[in-house]
C-alpha positions in Angstrom: -19.1 33.7 69.9 -22.4 35.0 68.7 -25.6 33.6 70.4 -28.9 34.7 69.7 -30.9 35.8 72.9 -34.3 35.2 71.1 -36.1 32.2 72.8 -36.9 29.3 70.6 -40.4 28.4 69.5 -41.0 24.7 69.8 -43.9 22.5 68.4 -45.3 21.1 71.6 -46.3 22.6 75.0 -46.4 20.5 78.2 -50.2 20.3 77.7 -49.8 18.9 74.1 -47.4 16.4 75.3 -49.7 15.4 78.1 -52.4 14.8 75.7 -50.1 12.7 73.4 -49.2 10.4 76.5 -52.9 10.0 77.4 -53.8 8.9 73.9 -51.0 6.5 73.5 -51.9 4.9 76.8 -55.7 4.9 76.7 -56.2 4.2 73.0 -52.8 2.8 71.5 -54.4 1.2 68.5 -55.9 4.5 67.3 -52.7 6.4 68.2 -50.4 4.2 66.2 -52.9 4.0 63.3 -52.6 7.8 63.2 -48.8 7.9 63.5 -48.6 5.2 60.7 -49.9 7.8 58.2 -46.7 9.7 58.4 -45.5 7.1 55.9 -46.6 6.4 52.3 -48.0 2.9 52.0 -48.6 0.9 48.8 -51.1 -1.0 50.9 -52.3 0.5 54.2 -51.9 -1.7 57.3 -54.8 -3.8 58.4 -53.9 -3.2 62.1 -51.8 -0.8 64.1 -50.4 -3.1 66.8 -47.7 -5.7 67.2 -48.4 -9.3 66.0 -46.1 -12.4 65.9 -44.7 -11.0 62.7 -44.2 -7.4 63.8 -46.0 -4.2 63.6 -48.5 -3.0 61.1 -49.5 -6.3 59.5 -50.9 -6.1 56.0 -49.1 -3.0 55.3 -46.9 -2.8 52.1 -44.3 0.0 51.5 -40.7 0.7 50.4 -38.3 2.6 52.6 -36.5 4.3 49.7 -39.7 5.7 48.4 -40.6 7.2 51.7 -37.0 8.7 52.2 -36.8 10.1 48.7 -39.6 9.7 46.0 -42.5 11.2 48.0 -40.5 14.3 48.6 -39.6 15.1 44.9 -42.5 17.1 44.1 -42.3 19.4 47.1 -38.6 19.2 48.0 -36.9 18.0 44.9 -34.5 20.9 44.8 -34.0 21.0 48.7 -30.8 19.8 50.0 -31.2 16.2 51.4 -27.5 15.6 52.1 -24.6 18.0 52.6 -21.2 16.1 52.8 -18.3 18.1 54.4 -15.1 16.3 53.5 -12.0 16.3 55.7 -10.7 19.3 53.6 -12.3 22.5 54.7 -12.9 23.7 51.1 -14.6 20.4 49.9 -18.3 20.2 50.2 -20.6 18.0 48.1 -24.4 18.6 48.2 -27.2 16.4 47.1 -30.8 17.6 46.6 -33.5 15.2 47.0 -33.7 14.9 43.3 -30.0 14.2 42.8 -29.8 12.0 45.8 -32.9 10.0 44.4 -31.0 9.6 41.1 -27.8 8.4 42.7 -29.7 5.9 44.8 -31.4 4.5 41.7 -28.0 4.2 40.0 -26.7 2.3 42.9 -29.8 0.1 43.2 -29.4 -0.7 39.4 -25.6 -1.7 40.0 -26.7 -4.0 42.8 -29.3 -5.7 40.6 -26.6 -6.0 37.7 -24.4 -7.8 40.2 -27.1 -10.3 40.9 -28.4 -9.0 44.2 -32.1 -10.0 44.7 -34.8 -9.2 47.2 -33.9 -10.5 50.6 -30.2 -10.8 49.9 -27.8 -9.3 52.4 -25.4 -6.6 51.4 -22.5 -5.6 53.6 -21.6 -1.9 53.7 -18.1 -1.3 54.9 -17.3 2.4 54.4 -15.9 5.6 56.1 -18.1 8.5 56.5 -18.7 9.2 52.7 -22.0 9.7 50.8 -21.7 6.1 49.2 -22.5 4.6 52.6 -25.9 6.4 52.9 -26.6 5.9 49.3 -25.9 2.2 49.5 -28.4 1.8 52.5 -31.1 3.4 50.5 -30.3 1.5 47.3 -30.6 -1.7 49.3 -33.9 -0.7 50.6 -35.1 0.2 47.1 -34.7 -3.3 45.9 -35.7 -5.1 49.1 -32.2 -6.2 49.8 -31.1 -6.3 53.5 -28.3 -4.0 54.5 -25.7 -4.9 56.9 -23.4 -1.9 57.7 -19.9 -2.9 59.3 -18.1 -0.3 61.5 -14.8 0.7 60.0 -12.9 0.0 63.1 -13.7 -3.8 63.1 -10.9 -6.3 62.8 -10.8 -8.7 59.9 -12.0 -11.4 62.3 -15.0 -9.4 63.4 -15.9 -8.6 59.8 -15.5 -12.3 58.8 -17.7 -13.3 61.8 -20.4 -10.9 60.5 -20.2 -11.7 56.9 -20.4 -15.5 57.7 -23.6 -15.0 60.0 -25.4 -12.8 57.6 -24.6 -14.6 54.4 -23.9 -11.4 52.6 -23.5 -11.9 48.9 -22.0 -8.6 48.1 -19.7 -6.1 50.0 -19.3 -2.4 49.3 -15.9 -1.0 50.6 -13.4 1.7 50.2 -9.8 1.6 48.9 -8.9 3.6 52.0 -10.4 5.7 54.8 -9.0 9.0 56.0 -8.7 9.9 59.8 -6.7 13.0 60.1 -3.3 12.4 58.8 -3.8 8.6 59.2 -5.0 6.2 56.4 -7.4 3.4 57.4 -6.8 0.3 54.9 -10.6 -0.6 54.4 -9.9 -2.8 51.4 -6.9 -4.6 52.8 -8.9 -5.3 56.0 -11.7 -6.6 53.9 -9.5 -8.8 52.1 -8.0 -10.2 55.2 -11.5 -10.9 56.5 -12.5 -12.8 53.2 -9.2 -14.8 53.2 -10.1 -15.9 56.8 -13.4 -17.5 55.9 -13.2 -18.0 52.2 -14.9 -21.3 51.9 -17.7 -20.3 54.4 -18.7 -17.0 52.9 -21.2 -16.3 50.3 -19.6 -13.0 49.1 -19.6 -13.2 45.2 -18.7 -9.5 44.6 -16.7 -6.6 46.1 -17.4 -3.1 44.9 -14.8 -0.5 45.8 -15.2 3.2 46.4 -12.3 5.4 45.5 -12.0 7.6 48.6 -8.3 8.5 48.1 -5.8 8.2 45.2 -4.3 5.1 46.8 -4.3 2.1 44.5 -5.4 -1.3 46.0 -5.3 -4.8 44.7 -8.4 -6.0 42.9 -9.2 -9.7 42.7 -10.4 -10.6 39.1 -13.9 -11.7 38.7 -14.8 -10.4 42.3 -13.8 -7.0 42.8 -14.7 -3.9 40.8 -14.3 0.0 41.2 -17.8 1.4 41.8 -17.7 4.7 40.2 -17.6 3.5 36.5 -20.5 1.2 37.3 -22.6 4.0 38.8 -21.8 6.3 35.7 -23.2 3.6 33.2 -26.2 2.5 35.4 -29.7 3.8 34.5 -30.8 6.9 36.6 -34.2 5.3 37.5 -35.0 2.2 39.3 -38.5 0.8 40.1 -38.9 0.2 44.0 -39.8 -3.1 45.3 -42.8 -3.2 47.5 -42.1 -4.9 50.8 -44.4 -6.2 53.7 -44.1 -4.1 56.8 -42.6 -7.1 58.5 -39.8 -7.7 55.9 -36.4 -7.2 57.3 -34.8 -3.8 56.3 -31.4 -4.3 57.9 -29.2 -6.4 60.1 -27.0 -4.6 62.7 -24.5 -6.6 64.7 -24.2 -5.7 68.6 -22.1 -7.4 71.1 -23.5 -9.2 73.9 -22.5 -11.1 77.1 -22.6 -14.5 75.2 -19.4 -13.6 73.2 -20.8 -14.0 69.6 -22.1 -10.7 68.2 -25.9 -10.8 67.6 -27.4 -9.9 64.2 -30.3 -7.6 65.4 -33.1 -7.5 62.7 -35.2 -4.6 62.3 -38.3 -4.6 60.1 -39.6 -2.1 57.5 -42.8 -0.6 58.6 -42.5 -0.4 62.3 -38.9 0.8 62.3 -39.7 3.5 59.8 -42.7 4.9 61.8 -40.5 4.9 64.8 -37.6 6.6 63.1 -39.8 9.4 61.7 -41.9 9.7 65.0 -39.0 10.1 67.4 -36.9 12.2 65.2 -39.6 14.7 64.9 -40.8 14.4 68.4 -37.4 14.5 70.3 -35.6 16.9 68.0 -38.5 19.2 67.3 -37.9 18.8 63.6 -39.0 22.0 61.7 -38.6 23.2 58.1 -35.2 24.3 57.3 -33.5 22.3 60.0 -29.7 21.1 59.3 -29.4 18.0 61.3 -25.9 16.7 62.2 -25.6 13.4 64.0 -22.0 12.6 64.5 -22.5 8.9 64.9 -20.9 6.5 62.4 -23.6 4.7 60.1 -22.1 1.5 61.3 -24.1 2.0 64.7 -27.8 2.2 65.2 -27.6 6.0 66.0 -26.2 6.6 62.4 -28.9 4.5 61.0 -31.9 6.1 62.7 -30.8 9.6 63.1 -28.0 9.9 60.5 -30.1 8.5 57.7 -33.7 7.4 58.0 -35.3 9.7 60.6 -34.3 13.1 59.0 -35.0 11.9 55.3 -38.3 10.4 56.3 -39.3 13.9 57.7 -37.9 15.9 54.6 -35.0 17.3 56.5 -31.4 17.9 55.5 -28.6 15.8 56.9 -24.9 16.9 57.5 -22.4 14.1 57.0 -18.8 14.9 58.2 -15.8 12.9 57.1 -13.2 14.4 59.5 -12.3 14.4 63.1 -13.5 16.8 66.0 -9.9 18.4 66.3 -8.3 18.1 62.9 -6.5 19.9 61.5 -6.9 21.9 64.8 -9.0 22.4 67.8 -12.6 23.7 67.1 -13.0 21.8 63.8 -16.6 20.7 64.9 -17.5 24.1 65.9 -16.3 25.5 62.4 -18.6 22.9 60.7 -21.6 24.0 62.7 -20.9 27.6 62.0 -20.1 27.2 58.3 -23.2 25.0 57.7 -25.6 26.7 60.2 -26.3 23.3 61.8 -29.6 23.6 64.0 -29.6 20.2 65.5 -26.4 18.6 67.0 -26.5 15.0 68.3 -23.3 13.6 69.6 -21.9 11.3 72.5 -20.7 12.2 76.0 -17.3 10.8 74.9 -17.0 13.4 72.2 -18.3 16.2 74.6 -15.5 15.3 77.2 -12.9 15.4 74.7 -14.0 18.8 73.2 -14.1 20.1 76.8 -10.4 19.6 77.1 -9.8 21.9 74.2 -10.9 24.9 76.3 -13.8 27.3 76.5 -12.0 29.8 74.3 -12.0 27.4 71.3 -15.8 27.3 71.4 -16.2 31.2 71.9 -14.3 31.8 68.7 -17.3 30.4 66.6 -20.7 31.5 65.9 -23.0 28.8 67.0 -26.1 30.9 67.1 -27.9 28.5 64.6 -28.0 25.8 67.1 -31.6 25.2 68.4 -31.5 21.5 69.9 -28.5 19.8 71.4 -28.6 16.0 72.0 -26.4 13.2 73.5 -26.5 9.5 73.0 -24.5 6.2 73.8 -24.1 6.4 77.6 -25.2 8.4 80.7 -23.8 11.9 80.6 -22.2 13.4 83.7 -23.6 16.6 85.2 -20.2 18.3 84.5 -20.4 17.4 80.8 -24.1 18.1 80.5 -23.5 21.7 81.9 -20.5 22.5 79.8 -22.3 21.4 76.6 -25.4 23.3 77.6 -23.6 26.5 78.7 -20.8 26.8 76.3 -22.0 25.3 73.2 -25.8 25.9 73.4 -25.4 29.2 75.4 -28.1 28.1 77.8 -30.7 28.9 75.1 -31.0 25.5 73.3 -33.2 22.5 74.1 -31.1 19.7 75.5 -32.3 16.2 74.9 -30.3 13.5 76.8 -31.6 10.4 75.0 -31.7 6.7 76.2 -32.3 3.9 73.8 -30.6 0.8 72.2 -29.8 -1.0 69.0 -32.7 -3.3 69.8 -35.3 -0.5 70.5 -34.7 1.0 67.0 -35.0 4.6 68.3 -35.2 6.9 71.2 -37.3 5.5 74.2 -36.7 8.0 77.2 -35.8 11.6 76.6 -36.8 15.2 77.2 -39.0 16.6 74.5 -38.2 20.3 73.6 -40.7 22.8 75.2 -42.7 20.0 76.7 -40.5 18.1 79.3 -38.3 19.9 81.7 -34.8 19.0 81.5 -32.7 17.7 84.5 -28.9 17.6 83.9 -27.8 14.0 83.4 -31.3 12.5 83.5 -32.9 10.7 80.6 -36.1 12.2 82.0 -39.5 10.8 80.9 -40.5 8.0 78.6 -41.9 9.0 75.1 -45.6 8.8 74.5 -46.3 5.0 73.9 -43.2 3.9 75.9 -43.9 2.2 79.2 -40.8 1.5 81.4 -40.9 -0.3 84.7 -38.3 -0.9 87.3 -38.1 -4.5 88.7 -36.5 -6.0 91.8 -34.4 -9.1 91.5 -37.5 -11.4 91.6 -39.2 -9.5 88.8 -41.7 -7.6 90.9 -42.4 -4.1 89.9 -41.3 -1.3 92.2 -43.2 1.8 92.6 -42.4 5.4 93.3 -38.9 6.9 93.7 -36.7 3.6 93.6 -33.9 1.9 91.7 -34.1 -1.4 89.8 -33.6 -3.3 86.6 -35.1 -1.3 83.7 -37.6 -3.2 81.6 -40.4 -2.2 79.2 -44.1 -3.2 79.3 -45.7 -4.0 76.0 -44.2 -3.2 72.6 -43.4 -0.3 70.3 -43.1 0.1 66.5 -39.4 0.3 66.6 -38.6 -2.7 68.5 -36.2 -5.4 66.9 -38.1 -8.4 65.2 -35.5 -11.0 66.1 -31.9 -11.9 66.0 -30.7 -13.3 62.6 -30.6 -17.0 62.6 -31.4 -17.4 66.2 -35.0 -16.6 67.2 -34.5 -18.6 70.4 -31.5 -16.3 71.6 -33.8 -13.4 71.2 -36.4 -14.9 73.5 -33.7 -15.9 76.0 -32.0 -12.5 75.9 -34.8 -10.1 76.0 -38.1 -11.8 76.9 -37.4 -14.7 79.2 -35.3 -13.1 82.0 -38.5 -11.2 83.3 -41.4 -12.9 81.9 -44.0 -10.4 80.6 -41.5 -7.7 80.1 -38.8 -6.7 77.7 -35.4 -6.8 79.4 -33.1 -3.9 78.5 -30.0 -5.0 80.3 -29.8 -1.7 82.0 -30.4 -0.6 85.5 -32.1 2.8 86.3 -33.1 5.0 89.2 -36.5 6.8 89.3 -36.7 10.1 91.2 -39.8 11.6 93.0 -40.8 13.4 89.7 -40.9 10.2 87.9 -37.7 11.0 85.9 -35.4 8.2 85.0 -31.7 8.1 85.6 -29.7 5.4 83.8 -27.2 3.6 86.1 -25.5 1.4 83.6 -25.5 -2.2 82.4 -26.6 -5.0 84.7 -25.0 -7.7 82.4 -21.5 -8.2 81.1 -21.4 -5.6 78.5 -18.8 -2.8 78.6 -19.8 0.6 77.1 -16.7 2.3 75.6 -17.3 5.7 74.0 -20.9 4.4 73.3 -19.6 1.1 71.8 -21.2 -1.9 73.4 -18.6 -4.6 73.8 -19.4 -8.0 75.2 -16.9 -9.2 77.9 -17.3 -12.6 76.5 -16.2 -11.3 73.1 -13.0 -9.9 74.6 -12.4 -13.2 76.5 -13.0 -15.2 73.4 -10.3 -13.3 71.6 -7.9 -13.9 74.4 -8.5 -17.6 74.4 -6.7 -17.6 71.0 -3.5 -16.8 72.7 -2.2 -20.1 73.8 -0.1 -18.7 76.6 -3.2 -17.5 78.3 -5.0 -20.1 80.5 -8.0 -17.8 81.3 -9.1 -14.4 81.5 -11.7 -11.9 82.5 -12.6 -8.5 81.1 -14.4 -5.7 83.1 -15.5 -2.2 82.6 -14.2 0.6 84.7 -15.0 4.3 84.9 -13.0 6.5 82.4 -13.1 10.2 82.3 -13.1 10.3 78.5 -14.6 7.1 77.3 -17.2 6.6 80.0 -16.0 3.1 80.6 -12.5 1.7 79.9 -11.6 -2.0 79.5 -9.5 -3.7 82.0 -8.3 -7.2 81.5 -6.9 -9.9 83.9 -5.1 -12.9 82.4 -4.0 -16.0 84.0 -0.8 -17.3 82.3 0.0 -20.9 81.6 3.2 -22.4 82.8 6.3 -20.9 81.0 4.4 -18.0 79.5 6.5 -15.4 77.7 7.5 -12.2 79.4 5.6 -10.1 76.7 2.3 -11.6 77.6 0.9 -8.1 78.1 1.7 -7.3 74.4 0.3 -10.5 73.0 -2.9 -10.1 74.9 -3.4 -6.6 73.6 -2.7 -7.8 70.1 -5.2 -10.6 70.4 -8.1 -8.2 71.3 -7.3 -5.6 68.8 -6.9 -8.2 66.0 -9.9 -10.2 67.0 -12.3 -7.5 68.1 -11.0 -4.3 66.9 -8.8 -1.3 67.9 -11.8 0.4 69.6 -11.6 -2.5 72.3 -8.1 -1.9 73.2 -7.8 -2.3 77.1 -6.6 0.5 79.3 -4.7 -2.1 81.5 -3.9 -5.6 81.4 -3.0 -7.5 84.7 -1.2 -10.8 84.6 -2.4 -12.5 87.7 -2.0 -16.0 89.3 -5.8 -16.6 89.5 -9.3 -15.1 89.4 -11.8 -14.8 92.3 -14.4 -17.5 91.6 -17.4 -19.1 93.1 -17.2 -22.6 94.2 -19.0 -23.5 91.0 -16.0 -21.8 89.0 -17.8 -18.6 87.8 -15.5 -15.5 88.0 -16.9 -12.8 90.3 -16.7 -9.6 88.2 -17.9 -7.5 90.9 -14.9 -8.0 92.9 -12.5 -7.7 89.9 -14.1 -4.2 89.2 -13.6 -3.1 92.7 -10.0 -4.2 92.7 -9.4 -2.6 89.3 -10.8 0.7 90.7 -8.2 0.6 93.6 -10.9 -0.4 96.4 -9.2 -2.3 99.3 -12.3 -3.0 101.5 -16.1 -3.3 101.4 -15.9 -6.6 99.4 -18.6 -8.3 101.5 -18.6 -12.0 102.5 -15.7 -13.8 100.6 -16.3 -17.1 102.4 -18.3 -18.3 99.3 -15.2 -18.0 97.0 -13.2 -21.1 96.1 -10.2 -19.2 97.3 -10.9 -16.3 99.6 -7.3 -15.3 99.9 -7.2 -14.5 96.1 -8.7 -11.0 96.8 -6.0 -9.9 99.1 -3.3 -11.3 96.6 -4.8 -9.3 93.6 -4.9 -6.1 95.7 -1.3 -6.4 96.7 -0.2 -7.2 93.2 -2.1 -4.7 91.3 -1.9 -1.9 93.7 -4.2 0.6 91.9 -4.6 3.8 93.9 -8.0 5.4 94.1 -8.5 8.1 91.5 
């Protein structure tokens, strides 16, 4: 492996960074007014702070113009998007000029299909350029995009289509995942059939990813490519208020029903540009590869918007990390001279298993910044990624943020903030975290508590689609005066933050947040199950794995395990498949009937003592019964 020994030059020094923190704290209005100028506005904002309608009131702009049009004069012939197909010899490139043309054609197709400003358009695609193009096309005409993860079940898709009121869906005939074929169109058809009367979907546009033929419903379904080829190559952009919704993105929560997080246009774009440049030390000529699917917020902010807003080059990869053989990702980095590589701890743990020699066969000297996202990273994975992939010479940004935050909140900054393995380190300038005790009182110094945020920031979500009251209850009411993140954290003597995990009932599997209630709602559809509880346990590859307890009804079938697993994967998705399913006579509950997940986690992890006072349980003996029944040894 060739690794340059030359030290990297970064934009910010510790002194520069300290100056930014001071400015953002002492004079936030002036600070964000200056940062807002990183965008091109049709009408400049009248203010640079958060109002009841969102950030940058009075401002008018278009997201597509900011990502594409304003770069055409200077960067028209620069690569904006490089798509590496699953085949090693198939690469498709888009300059800013050709991407602009393709987005305009897509926007005109949407308008021809009757999509209007404010309409919702669902995007259900694998990692192909049309996904990114569709997002920008929606933004160009003021439609609100709703990207759906390819691993969702028909039921999960139907729920999101119904809640969003999407009028059009863009899907694929088939997706490719190594030797497997993923039936995107068939899955979508099943979703539409589930809720046919309740859905607003009028049209389905189908991208031909493979040669596989699929059924098209006359009057509703059309192949996309012929429409694009016939559409005009220019499309006037729709000016949008800064507070206008840019997209909805559904995230699981502890209430069971997925929440449609609404992100606005002006504030979100400022935050995407600001954090991408700051955290990844964006420089001219960077090739930025974010491995996240665009169905997740990471794929939105750092797979699409952030790099394009800053005039960068995005790498989009269709394939898998180890297909057709180990080291495929390292080959992609080598072949395309990737400078910034942003991935998940789950992926890193899987790549570690391939062995150090696989990495060493590749030239990774182009890498300058490594990043991780989705879950806390272990010190072992941090060190391996830093030493073997980065050669100890790259900046390492272990980032903490959430769908609701819109972009990175706590992270090292290359050249300016000293890294600590497995620590998210310090908040970005303009971000004000606090640790609270159970009563909501701030805790000072080196301590541990509930992670909340004081004040607002431009990237914060506007609301929950169709349920503003739920947004208030979930994020603002638990600790009045603060934004509740749902995470716990530890702060060390240097003021560095270490994320300790969820404090609510959300399970983080390979960076995918899955509400325990969503899993339990799926299990409730299996009539042989009387009740259930889903919990997360440590997993050496996924970060957390799902363990399910089910209480059977009388005369339950012997294959209840199989039925329970099928209910989860069909209602939620394959990515939510549990590691273990335990059929048990009862669950440990309080006298008010609430399942005690703390005890279920301990039992699932093989613990046999340290359960505390069990006298408050409705049946204290159930703990010993479950331990004897499950007999899970300590790992």
